[in-house]
C-alpha positions in Angstrom: 16.7 56.6 262.6 16.1 56.5 258.9 13.6 58.2 256.8 12.7 58.2 253.3 10.5 60.8 251.8 9.3 61.0 248.1 12.5 59.4 247.3 12.4 59.5 243.1 15.5 57.5 241.0 15.8 57.7 237.4 18.5 55.5 235.4 19.2 56.5 232.0 16.2 57.9 231.7 13.8 55.1 233.0 12.3 56.0 236.3 13.1 53.0 238.9 11.6 54.5 242.2 8.8 56.4 242.5 7.5 58.3 246.1 9.1 55.9 247.9 8.5 56.6 251.3 9.3 54.4 254.6 11.2 54.8 258.1 13.5 52.5 259.7 12.8 53.2 263.9 15.4 53.0 266.2 16.5 49.9 267.5 14.3 47.6 265.1 14.8 45.5 262.5 12.6 46.9 259.1 12.7 44.1 256.3 12.4 45.7 252.6 10.5 43.0 250.3 9.2 42.5 247.2 9.4 40.4 244.2 12.9 40.7 242.0 13.1 43.3 240.1 11.1 45.9 242.1 13.5 48.3 243.2 14.7 47.1 246.8 18.5 47.3 245.6 18.2 50.8 244.1 16.7 52.0 247.2 19.6 50.4 249.2 22.3 52.0 246.9 20.2 55.3 247.1 20.7 55.0 251.0 24.3 54.7 250.4 24.6 57.9 248.0 25.8 55.5 245.2 22.7 56.5 243.3 21.2 60.1 243.3 17.7 60.8 243.9 16.0 63.2 241.4 13.3 63.9 244.0 12.9 63.7 247.9 15.2 63.4 251.2 16.5 61.2 253.3 17.2 61.5 257.0 19.6 59.8 259.1 19.9 60.1 263.1 18.4 63.4 262.8 20.2 65.1 260.0 19.9 65.4 256.4 21.9 63.4 254.1 20.4 63.6 250.7 23.2 65.4 249.2 26.1 63.5 250.9 29.1 61.3 249.4 28.8 57.5 250.0 32.1 57.8 252.5 30.4 60.4 254.8 27.4 58.3 254.8 29.8 55.1 256.0 31.5 57.5 258.9 28.1 59.1 259.7 27.4 55.5 260.7 25.8 53.4 258.2 27.2 49.9 257.0 26.5 48.1 254.2 26.7 44.6 253.0 25.4 44.3 249.4 24.3 41.4 247.4 26.9 39.1 246.5 28.8 40.4 249.7 31.8 42.0 247.8 34.8 40.6 250.1 38.3 41.1 248.9 38.9 37.9 247.4 42.8 38.5 247.2 43.1 39.5 250.5 43.1 37.0 253.6 40.2 37.0 256.4 41.9 39.3 258.4 42.9 41.9 255.7 39.6 42.2 255.1 38.8 42.5 259.0 41.3 45.4 258.9 39.8 47.2 256.1 36.4 47.2 258.2 38.9 48.3 261.6 40.7 50.7 259.4 37.2 52.5 257.5 36.3 53.7 261.3 39.8 54.6 262.7 40.3 52.2 264.8 42.7 50.0 266.3 42.6 46.4 264.3 42.1 44.5 267.9 39.6 47.2 269.5 36.4 44.8 268.1 38.0 41.7 267.0 37.0 39.5 270.0 33.6 40.5 269.9 33.5 39.2 266.0 34.9 35.8 266.7 32.3 35.3 269.3 29.7 35.9 266.6 31.4 34.3 263.8 34.3 32.0 265.2 34.8 30.1 262.0 36.5 33.2 260.5 39.1 33.3 263.7 39.9 29.7 262.4 40.4 31.3 258.5 42.5 34.2 258.9 45.1 33.5 256.8 42.8 32.4 254.5 42.4 34.3 251.0 38.9 35.6 251.0 38.3 33.7 248.0 38.7 30.3 249.0 35.5 30.7 251.3 32.6 29.1 251.1 29.7 31.2 250.1 28.3 31.1 253.9 32.0 32.3 255.0 32.3 35.2 252.6 28.7 35.9 253.9 29.6 35.9 257.3 33.3 38.1 256.4 31.3 40.6 255.2 28.9 41.2 258.1 31.9 41.0 260.2 33.5 43.6 258.4 30.5 45.9 258.3 30.2 45.6 262.0 33.8 46.7 262.7 32.8 50.0 261.3 30.5 50.3 264.3 27.5 50.9 262.3 24.0 52.7 263.8 22.4 51.7 261.1 23.4 48.2 259.0 21.8 47.5 255.6 21.8 44.0 254.4 21.0 42.9 250.9 19.9 39.1 250.4 22.3 37.9 253.0 20.9 34.4 252.8 21.3 34.3 249.1 23.1 31.0 247.9 23.9 30.2 251.7 23.5 27.1 253.6 21.1 26.5 256.1 23.7 26.0 259.0 25.1 29.1 258.1 21.4 30.7 257.7 21.0 29.7 261.3 23.9 31.5 262.2 23.7 34.6 260.4 19.9 35.1 261.8 21.7 34.3 265.2 23.7 37.2 265.0 20.9 39.8 263.9 19.0 38.5 266.5 21.6 39.3 269.2 22.4 42.9 267.5 18.8 43.6 268.2 18.6 42.6 271.5 21.7 44.6 272.3 20.0 47.7 271.0 22.7 49.3 269.7 22.0 49.6 266.3 18.9 49.6 263.5 19.0 47.0 260.9 17.7 47.6 257.1 17.2 44.1 255.8 16.0 43.0 252.1 15.4 39.3 252.1 13.7 37.0 249.5 13.3 34.2 252.4 10.0 34.8 253.8 9.8 32.8 257.1 13.5 34.1 257.7 12.5 37.5 257.5 9.0 37.3 259.6 11.0 35.5 262.7 13.5 38.5 262.7 11.9 41.3 261.6 10.0 44.1 263.6 8.7 46.2 260.5 7.6 45.3 257.5 8.0 47.6 254.0 6.6 45.9 250.4 7.8 47.4 247.1 6.1 46.8 243.7 7.2 48.8 240.2 9.4 51.2 242.2 6.8 52.0 244.6 5.9 51.5 248.3 2.6 49.0 248.2 2.0 48.1 252.0 3.9 47.9 255.1 3.4 48.1 259.1 4.1 45.9 262.0 5.6 42.5 261.2 2.2 41.3 262.5 0.6 42.8 259.8 2.4 40.8 257.6 -0.5 38.7 256.8 -1.1 35.4 254.3 -3.3 37.8 252.1 -0.7 40.5 252.0 2.1 38.0 251.1 -0.7 36.6 248.5 -0.9 39.8 246.9 2.3 41.3 246.7 5.3 38.6 247.3 3.8 35.3 245.8 5.4 35.1 242.0 
C-alpha cells in the first residue's frame, strides 16, 4: 500500500530524516513510534507532500508519488489527521464535515450516516462551532472529516493526545472497525503504548531521524520498548 525507501529530509540546512525506509501493508495498521523529536511528524508531512525529500522515493498503491503535490496525494486516497487536529474552529460541525465531502467530490449526505454511526455525538452537535467542542470531540470531528474523503490510507498523528479516556476508547473502537472492514490501511503515530499495541499489526520505531526497529507487533517486546521508547 505505502512504501518509503531511503527517505532523507533536511530543514533549514539540518538533516532531519536519515535513510528512512518502511512499509504499510494493505489492510493493516502500522504504528510509527519513537520518543519526542525523533522525526515522526516530519515523516508524515513528507508522505503528505508538505515537505520535499532530498533523497529517496515514496510509492503509494503502486504509483510513485515522491514529487506529487499534496492535493493530488489526497485525491489519490491519502487522508491525514494532523497533530492538533486542525479543524476549522469558526465553522460549524456540519460545515467542517461538508469540507470532507467536497474534497472528495461527493454529495454531503453520501457518507454522513456512516460517520454518525461511528461518532454519534457529532450528529447532536451539527450546528455548534468546531472551536466550541472539547478536545476529544474535535478529534472525532477531524477523523470523521478525513473519513469522508474515502481514503485508501488514513494517517493519524497522535490521535489520543490530550483526550479523555472514554473518547480514547471510542476512537480505538472506530480504528478497530475500520481495520475489520478491510477497506483501508492506517498509519498511526502514537505515544500511548498500550493503545498502539492493542490496535497495531506492525510497528516501526524511529530515533534521531532514522528507523531503528520494526516488524510485526508481536516483536515489540519489553526489551525493545526499554531500549527505544522509554525516556
